[in-house]
C-alpha positions as CSV (number, residue, x, y, z in Angstrom):
1,X,-21.6,-32.3,6.0
2,X,-19.2,-32.3,9.0
3,X,-17.5,-29.0,9.8
4,X,-13.8,-28.3,10.1
5,X,-12.7,-26.5,13.3
6,X,-9.7,-24.6,14.5
7,X,-9.2,-23.6,18.1
8,X,-6.6,-21.0,18.9
9,X,-6.3,-21.3,22.7
10,X,-5.3,-19.1,25.6
11,X,-3.9,-16.1,23.8
12,X,-4.4,-12.4,24.2
13,X,-6.9,-11.3,21.7
14,X,-6.5,-7.9,20.0
15,X,-9.8,-7.6,18.1
16,X,-8.9,-5.0,15.5
17,X,-11.9,-2.8,16.4
18,X,-10.0,-0.7,18.9
19,X,-11.2,-2.5,22.0
20,X,-8.7,-3.3,24.9
21,X,-6.9,-6.6,24.6
22,X,-8.6,-9.7,26.2
23,X,-6.1,-12.0,27.9
24,X,-6.4,-15.7,28.3
25,X,-9.0,-15.9,25.5
26,X,-9.6,-18.5,22.8
27,X,-10.8,-18.1,19.2
28,X,-12.9,-20.9,17.7
29,X,-13.2,-21.1,14.0
30,X,-15.7,-23.2,12.1
31,X,-15.5,-23.7,8.3
32,X,-13.4,-20.5,7.7
33,X,-15.5,-18.2,9.9
34,X,-15.0,-17.2,13.5
35,X,-17.5,-19.1,15.6
36,X,-16.8,-17.8,19.1
37,X,-14.3,-15.7,21.0
38,X,-13.5,-15.2,24.7
39,X,-12.1,-16.7,27.9
40,X,-15.1,-19.1,28.0
41,X,-14.4,-20.8,24.7
42,X,-13.1,-24.4,24.9
43,X,-13.0,-27.4,22.6
44,X,-16.2,-28.6,24.2
45,X,-18.2,-26.6,21.6
46,X,-16.9,-28.8,18.9
47,X,-19.2,-31.8,18.1
48,X,-17.7,-35.1,18.7
49,X,-16.3,-36.7,15.6
50,X,-15.7,-33.5,13.7
51,X,-12.2,-32.4,12.6
52,X,-10.5,-30.1,15.1
53,X,-7.0,-28.6,14.9
54,X,-5.7,-26.8,18.0
55,X,-3.0,-24.1,18.4
56,X,-1.6,-23.1,21.7
57,X,-1.3,-19.3,21.8
58,X,-0.3,-19.0,25.5
59,X,1.9,-15.9,25.9
60,X,1.1,-14.8,22.3
61,X,-1.2,-12.3,20.6
62,X,-4.1,-13.4,18.4
63,X,-5.2,-10.6,16.0
64,X,-6.7,-10.1,12.5
65,X,-4.4,-10.3,9.5
66,X,-3.2,-7.0,8.2
67,X,-4.7,-5.3,5.2
68,X,-2.4,-3.2,3.0
69,X,-4.6,-0.9,0.9
70,X,-1.7,0.4,-1.2
71,X,0.3,-2.5,-2.6
72,X,1.6,-2.6,-6.2
73,X,2.2,-6.2,-7.1
74,X,3.3,-5.4,-10.7
75,X,6.2,-3.1,-9.8
76,X,8.7,-5.8,-9.4
77,X,10.8,-4.1,-6.7
78,X,12.1,-1.8,-9.4
79,X,14.8,0.8,-8.9
80,X,13.6,3.2,-11.5
81,X,10.3,4.2,-13.1
82,X,11.7,3.0,-16.5
83,X,12.1,-0.5,-15.0
84,X,8.4,-0.5,-13.8
85,X,7.1,0.7,-17.2
86,X,9.4,-0.4,-19.9
87,X,11.4,-3.5,-18.9
88,X,10.2,-7.1,-18.5
89,X,7.5,-8.6,-20.7
90,X,3.9,-8.7,-19.6
91,X,4.1,-12.5,-19.3
92,X,7.2,-12.2,-17.0
93,X,5.6,-9.4,-15.0
94,X,2.6,-11.6,-14.3
95,X,4.8,-14.5,-13.1
96,X,6.8,-12.2,-10.9
97,X,3.7,-10.7,-9.4
98,X,2.5,-14.2,-8.5
99,X,5.9,-15.1,-7.0
100,X,6.0,-12.0,-4.9
101,X,2.4,-12.5,-3.5
102,X,3.6,-15.3,-1.2
103,X,6.1,-12.9,0.4
104,X,3.3,-10.4,1.2
105,X,1.2,-13.1,2.8
106,X,4.1,-14.5,4.8
107,X,4.6,-11.1,6.4
108,X,1.1,-11.2,8.0
109,X,-0.7,-9.2,5.3
110,X,-3.7,-11.3,4.5
111,X,-5.4,-8.7,2.3
112,X,-4.2,-6.2,-0.3
113,X,-5.7,-3.6,-2.6
114,X,-3.6,-2.7,-5.7
115,X,-4.4,0.9,-6.7
116,X,-2.9,0.6,-10.2
117,X,-0.4,-1.4,-12.1
118,X,0.6,-2.8,-15.5
119,X,-2.0,-4.0,-17.9
120,X,-4.7,-6.2,-16.1
121,X,-2.2,-8.3,-14.3
122,X,-3.8,-7.4,-10.9
123,X,-7.1,-8.7,-12.1
124,X,-5.6,-12.0,-13.1
125,X,-3.6,-12.3,-9.9
126,X,-6.7,-11.6,-7.8
127,X,-8.5,-14.5,-9.6
128,X,-5.5,-16.9,-9.2
129,X,-5.3,-16.2,-5.5
130,X,-9.1,-16.6,-5.0
131,X,-9.0,-19.9,-6.9
132,X,-6.1,-21.3,-4.8
133,X,-3.7,-21.5,-7.8
134,X,-1.4,-18.8,-6.4
135,X,-0.5,-18.4,-2.7
136,X,-1.1,-14.8,-1.6
137,X,-3.4,-12.4,0.3
138,X,-7.0,-11.9,-0.8
139,X,-6.9,-9.0,-3.2
140,X,-8.7,-6.2,-5.1
141,X,-7.2,-4.4,-8.0
142,X,-7.4,-1.3,-10.2
143,X,-6.1,-1.3,-13.8
144,X,-3.7,1.4,-15.0
145,X,-3.8,4.8,-13.2
146,X,-6.0,7.3,-15.1
147,X,-4.0,10.5,-15.3
148,X,-3.7,13.8,-17.3
149,X,-0.6,15.3,-18.8
150,X,-0.2,17.2,-15.6
151,X,-0.7,14.2,-13.3
152,X,1.4,11.7,-11.7
153,X,1.9,9.1,-14.4
154,X,2.7,11.1,-17.5
155,X,6.4,10.5,-16.8
156,X,8.0,10.8,-20.2
157,X,8.6,13.6,-22.7
158,X,5.9,13.9,-25.4
159,X,8.4,12.6,-27.9
160,X,8.3,9.3,-26.0
161,X,4.6,9.3,-25.1
162,X,3.0,6.8,-22.8
163,X,4.3,3.3,-23.3
164,X,1.8,0.4,-23.4
165,X,3.5,-1.1,-20.3
166,X,3.2,2.1,-18.3
167,X,1.4,1.8,-15.0
168,X,-0.6,4.9,-16.1
169,X,-2.7,5.9,-19.0
170,X,-3.1,9.6,-19.9
171,X,-6.2,11.4,-21.2
172,X,-6.9,15.1,-21.3
173,X,-10.5,15.0,-22.5
174,X,-13.4,14.0,-20.3
175,X,-15.0,11.8,-23.0
176,X,-11.7,9.8,-23.3
177,X,-11.6,9.4,-19.5
178,X,-15.1,8.1,-19.5
179,X,-14.2,5.6,-22.2
180,X,-11.3,4.4,-20.1
181,X,-13.4,3.9,-17.0
182,X,-15.9,1.8,-19.0
183,X,-13.0,-0.2,-20.6
184,X,-11.4,-1.0,-17.3
185,X,-14.8,-1.9,-15.8
186,X,-15.3,-4.3,-18.7
187,X,-12.0,-5.9,-17.9
188,X,-12.9,-6.8,-14.4
189,X,-11.2,-4.2,-12.1
190,X,-12.5,-3.7,-8.6
191,X,-11.7,0.0,-8.5
192,X,-10.7,3.0,-10.6
193,X,-7.5,4.9,-9.7
194,X,-7.0,8.5,-10.6
195,X,-3.6,10.1,-10.3
196,X,-3.6,13.9,-9.6
197,X,-0.5,16.1,-9.4
198,X,2.7,14.3,-8.4
199,X,3.5,16.3,-5.3
200,X,0.3,18.2,-4.5
201,X,1.3,21.7,-5.7
202,X,-1.7,22.0,-8.1
203,X,-5.0,20.2,-9.0
204,X,-4.6,18.2,-12.2
205,X,-8.2,17.0,-12.7
206,X,-11.0,19.5,-12.5
207,X,-13.6,18.9,-9.8
208,X,-16.2,18.3,-12.5
209,X,-14.0,15.6,-14.1
210,X,-13.5,13.9,-10.8
211,X,-17.3,14.0,-10.1
212,X,-18.3,12.6,-13.4
213,X,-15.8,9.8,-13.2
214,X,-16.8,8.9,-9.6
215,X,-20.4,8.9,-10.5
216,X,-19.7,6.6,-13.5
217,X,-17.6,4.2,-11.5
218,X,-20.3,3.9,-8.9
219,X,-22.9,3.4,-11.6
220,X,-20.9,0.5,-12.9
221,X,-20.5,-1.0,-9.5
222,X,-16.9,-0.1,-9.0
223,X,-15.1,1.9,-6.3
224,X,-12.8,4.9,-7.1
225,X,-9.8,6.3,-5.3
226,X,-7.2,9.0,-6.1
227,X,-3.6,9.9,-5.5
228,X,-4.0,13.4,-3.9
229,X,-1.2,15.0,-1.9
230,X,-2.3,18.6,-1.8
231,X,-5.2,20.4,-0.2
232,X,-7.0,21.4,-3.5
233,X,-7.2,18.0,-4.9
234,X,-8.1,16.3,-1.6
235,X,-10.9,18.8,-1.2
236,X,-12.1,18.2,-4.8
237,X,-11.9,14.5,-4.2
238,X,-14.2,14.8,-1.2
239,X,-16.7,16.9,-3.2
240,X,-16.6,14.3,-6.0
241,X,-17.4,11.4,-3.7
242,X,-14.3,9.3,-3.9
243,X,-14.5,6.1,-1.8
244,X,-11.1,6.7,-0.2
245,X,-8.2,9.0,-0.7
246,X,-4.5,8.3,-1.0
247,X,-1.9,10.5,0.8
248,X,-3.4,13.9,2.0
249,X,0.1,15.2,2.9
250,X,-0.7,18.9,2.8
251,X,-4.3,19.9,3.9
252,X,-5.5,23.2,5.2
253,X,-8.1,23.4,8.0
254,X,-11.1,23.7,5.6
255,X,-10.0,20.6,3.7
256,X,-9.5,18.6,6.9
257,X,-12.9,19.6,8.1
258,X,-14.5,18.7,4.8
259,X,-12.8,15.3,4.8
260,X,-13.7,14.6,8.4
261,X,-17.4,15.5,7.8
262,X,-17.5,13.2,4.7
263,X,-16.3,10.1,6.6
264,X,-14.1,9.2,3.6
265,X,-11.0,7.2,4.8
266,X,-7.5,8.4,4.2
267,X,-4.6,6.1,3.3
268,X,-1.6,8.3,4.1
269,X,1.0,5.8,2.7
270,X,4.1,7.1,4.5
271,X,6.3,4.1,4.2
272,X,8.0,4.9,0.9
273,X,8.7,8.5,2.1
274,X,10.2,7.2,5.4
275,X,12.3,4.4,3.9
276,X,13.8,6.8,1.4
277,X,14.4,9.5,3.9
278,X,15.7,7.3,6.7
279,X,17.6,4.6,4.9
280,X,17.9,5.5,1.2
281,X,21.6,6.4,1.7
282,X,22.2,2.7,2.5
283,X,21.2,1.7,-1.1
284,X,22.4,4.6,-3.1
285,X,19.1,6.5,-3.4
286,X,19.8,9.9,-5.0
287,X,20.2,12.7,-2.5
288,X,17.4,15.0,-4.0
289,X,15.0,12.1,-3.8
290,X,15.9,11.3,-0.2
291,X,15.8,14.9,0.9
292,X,12.5,15.6,-0.9
293,X,10.7,12.6,0.5
294,X,12.0,13.4,4.0
295,X,10.6,16.9,3.7
296,X,7.3,15.6,2.4
297,X,7.1,13.3,5.4
298,X,7.9,16.0,7.9
299,X,5.3,18.4,6.5
300,X,2.7,15.6,6.4
301,X,2.8,15.4,10.2
302,X,0.8,18.6,10.7
303,X,-2.0,17.7,8.3
304,X,-2.2,14.1,9.5
305,X,-2.3,15.0,13.2
306,X,-5.1,17.5,12.5
307,X,-7.0,14.9,10.4
308,X,-6.7,12.3,13.1
309,X,-7.9,14.8,15.8
310,X,-10.9,15.6,13.5
311,X,-11.8,11.9,13.3
312,X,-10.7,11.1,9.8
313,X,-10.5,7.2,9.5
314,X,-7.0,6.1,8.5
315,X,-5.9,3.0,6.7
316,X,-2.6,1.2,6.3
317,X,-1.0,1.6,2.9
318,X,2.7,1.2,2.0
319,X,3.4,1.7,-1.8
320,X,5.1,-1.7,-1.6
321,X,6.7,-2.8,-4.9
322,X,9.6,-0.4,-5.2
323,X,13.2,-1.3,-4.4
324,X,12.9,1.0,-1.4
325,X,9.7,-0.9,-0.3
326,X,10.2,-4.5,-1.3
327,X,7.4,-7.1,-0.9
328,X,6.9,-8.8,2.4
329,X,9.4,-6.7,4.4
330,X,8.1,-3.3,5.6
331,X,4.3,-3.4,5.5
332,X,3.9,-3.3,9.2
333,X,6.3,-0.3,9.5
334,X,3.4,1.9,8.3
335,X,1.6,1.3,11.7
336,X,4.6,2.8,13.5
337,X,4.7,5.7,11.1
338,X,1.0,6.4,11.6
339,X,1.6,6.6,15.4
340,X,4.5,8.9,14.9
341,X,3.3,11.2,12.1
342,X,-0.5,11.1,12.6
343,X,-0.8,10.6,16.4
344,X,-2.6,7.3,16.4
345,X,-2.4,5.1,19.5
346,X,-1.2,1.5,19.1
347,X,-4.8,0.2,19.2
348,X,-5.8,2.8,16.6
349,X,-2.9,1.9,14.4
350,X,-3.8,-1.8,14.5
351,X,-7.4,-0.8,13.6
352,X,-6.0,1.2,10.7
353,X,-4.2,-1.9,9.6
354,X,-7.1,-4.4,10.0
355,X,-10.8,-3.5,10.2
356,X,-10.4,-0.1,8.5
357,X,-9.0,-1.8,5.4
358,X,-12.0,-4.1,4.9
359,X,-13.7,-1.5,2.7
360,X,-10.8,-1.6,0.2
361,X,-11.3,-5.4,-0.1
362,X,-15.0,-5.0,-0.6
363,X,-15.6,-6.9,2.6
364,X,-16.7,-4.3,5.1
365,X,-18.3,-6.0,8.1
366,X,-16.8,-9.4,7.1
367,X,-13.1,-9.1,7.7
368,X,-10.6,-7.3,9.9
369,X,-11.9,-8.0,13.4
370,X,-11.8,-11.0,15.7
371,X,-15.5,-11.5,16.3
372,X,-18.1,-14.2,15.7
373,X,-19.2,-14.4,12.1
374,X,-16.1,-12.8,10.6
375,X,-13.9,-14.4,8.0
376,X,-11.0,-16.0,9.9
377,X,-7.9,-14.3,8.4
378,X,-5.8,-14.2,11.6
379,X,-2.3,-14.0,13.0
380,X,-0.7,-15.5,16.0
381,X,2.1,-13.1,17.0
382,X,4.9,-14.0,19.4
383,X,4.9,-10.6,21.2
384,X,2.6,-7.8,22.2
385,X,2.0,-5.3,19.4
386,X,0.0,-3.0,21.7
387,X,3.0,-2.5,23.9
388,X,5.5,-2.5,21.0
389,X,4.0,-2.0,17.5
390,X,7.3,-2.8,15.9
391,X,7.0,-6.5,16.8
392,X,4.8,-6.9,13.7
393,X,7.8,-5.9,11.5
394,X,9.8,-9.0,12.6
395,X,9.1,-12.0,10.4
396,X,10.0,-14.4,13.1
397,X,7.3,-12.9,15.4
398,X,4.6,-13.7,12.8
399,X,4.4,-17.2,14.1
400,X,1.2,-18.4,12.3
401,X,-0.8,-17.0,9.4
402,X,-4.3,-18.2,9.1
403,X,-6.3,-17.6,5.9
404,X,-10.0,-18.6,5.6
405,X,-9.6,-20.5,8.9
406,X,-6.7,-22.7,7.6
407,X,-3.1,-22.5,8.8
408,X,-0.9,-21.4,5.9
409,X,2.4,-23.2,5.2
410,X,5.2,-21.5,3.3
411,X,8.2,-22.4,1.2
412,X,10.6,-20.3,3.3
413,X,13.5,-20.9,0.9
414,X,11.5,-19.5,-2.0
415,X,10.3,-16.5,0.0
416,X,13.9,-15.6,0.8
417,X,14.7,-15.2,-2.9
418,X,14.4,-12.0,-5.0
419,X,13.1,-11.9,-8.5
420,X,13.2,-8.3,-9.7
421,X,12.3,-6.9,-13.2
422,X,15.0,-6.5,-15.7
423,X,17.3,-3.7,-14.7
424,X,17.7,-0.4,-16.5
425,X,21.0,0.6,-18.0
426,X,23.1,2.8,-15.8
427,X,26.7,4.0,-16.2
428,X,27.7,5.9,-13.1
429,X,26.4,7.8,-10.1
430,X,27.9,11.1,-11.2
431,X,30.0,12.6,-14.0
432,X,33.6,11.6,-14.7
433,X,34.9,15.2,-15.3
434,X,38.5,16.3,-15.8
435,X,38.6,17.7,-12.2
436,X,37.6,14.4,-10.8
437,X,40.5,12.7,-12.5
438,X,43.2,15.4,-12.5
439,X,42.1,18.7,-10.9
440,X,41.4,18.0,-7.3
441,X,42.6,15.9,-4.4
442,X,40.3,12.9,-4.3
443,X,39.9,13.4,-0.6
444,X,38.2,16.7,-1.2
445,X,35.7,15.3,-3.7
446,X,32.2,14.3,-2.5
447,X,31.5,10.7,-2.2
448,X,28.9,9.5,-4.7
449,X,26.3,9.2,-1.9
450,X,27.0,12.8,-0.9
451,X,26.9,14.3,-4.4
452,X,24.3,17.1,-4.5
453,X,22.7,19.1,-7.3
454,X,22.8,22.9,-7.1
455,X,20.0,24.5,-5.1
456,X,18.3,25.5,-8.3
457,X,18.4,21.9,-9.6
458,X,17.5,20.0,-6.4
459,X,15.4,21.6,-3.8
460,X,12.7,18.9,-3.6
461,X,10.7,16.5,-5.6
462,X,8.6,19.3,-7.1
463,X,11.7,21.0,-8.7
464,X,12.6,17.6,-10.1
465,X,9.4,17.4,-12.0
466,X,9.6,21.0,-13.1
467,X,13.2,20.4,-14.3
468,X,11.9,17.6,-16.5
469,X,9.1,19.8,-17.8
470,X,11.5,22.5,-18.8
471,X,13.7,20.0,-20.6
472,X,10.7,18.9,-22.7
473,X,9.7,22.5,-23.5
474,X,13.2,23.4,-24.7
475,X,14.0,20.2,-26.6
């Protein structure tokens, strides 16, 4: 059969492998795969009579599409954990995830991995995208996070328990954890997601539990990752043989050395922390949340700089799906954050956002670089991301998105819309006390955005969790 060709001519090629940009180069695509790259490439390589589409990339950058290895398509841009777990039916959540997928692709993210979400919606969305029924990035997905009562996703008091719609499922016995891994594998997940302690101040899974679950996942042909912020759980995750690790905010020297020697990639996922800390005040994010996330970001810089210096591979991940990290808006900001808080160069950051993420898609060696034989998921960018990495954050600069060698067209009007989950019930930002009404000059009262808990109550995100635990114990 005749081939279909695409020629992207005369651009500056940034290959995603960390090599210097190549100016005045062309990329020739044949049947969805890159056929040839370089200044020597012309349309003369295309047999006469076969279909050819040409794009003029003069003055523009040609690079691989971005891969976001930490993107939660079922979260629905929620403003609270209750909205993520309790509100909106499974059927509506599925439709909304499909709607939001087009936004992610439009932003230049041509591949995502969902490390946990509601039900098996991610599995269904992956299949719909692969079949061309839904427009979105190629995708891999976990099921619900596997957690313990001391881990990330046991949000609610024991009197409430773990709702069926929760993004996490809680087990405290190893046999039950094993059953859950087998059940998720049966239902078609690509990877298992463990969720250790929320903020890294203790290790929630034992090292033995992690090892057994990692071995089982691999035996069943699945990958396994873990939310691990602190040194103890990161070190245990390396010992257990996790395929990649999320966060790694606080690591001592021994853990950094252990991680570097293993070659296991790290997905720092700084975006949610930075968006909350830098701009949360613009949208009414609570002060303790903003302050805690900002502190977590600041302390992460030391660990991440040392990890980068030790050679730990890093990967773009954003935690997109919250109201503070909506779909299709901030994915590329993670590259700038990796440069600032982990010390990556622009070329290293682009590599973190392209070829380093291929493993999370199950396509290592097939995607993420502009080289012959690779799948042609590409971007034409109006600007130079090597000189200014923030150009990738501007939607208008992502001039052309190419998926499987075909130029993607978008319904820009639909992409501009928002379709969040049903909202939780809220009454006020703070308390309407007598003093607020009668006892103080309103000019002396804190604005809602400036309202702060006491030092004992606030402190940081860890104290918030402990406060909730104390309320359960005394109720």
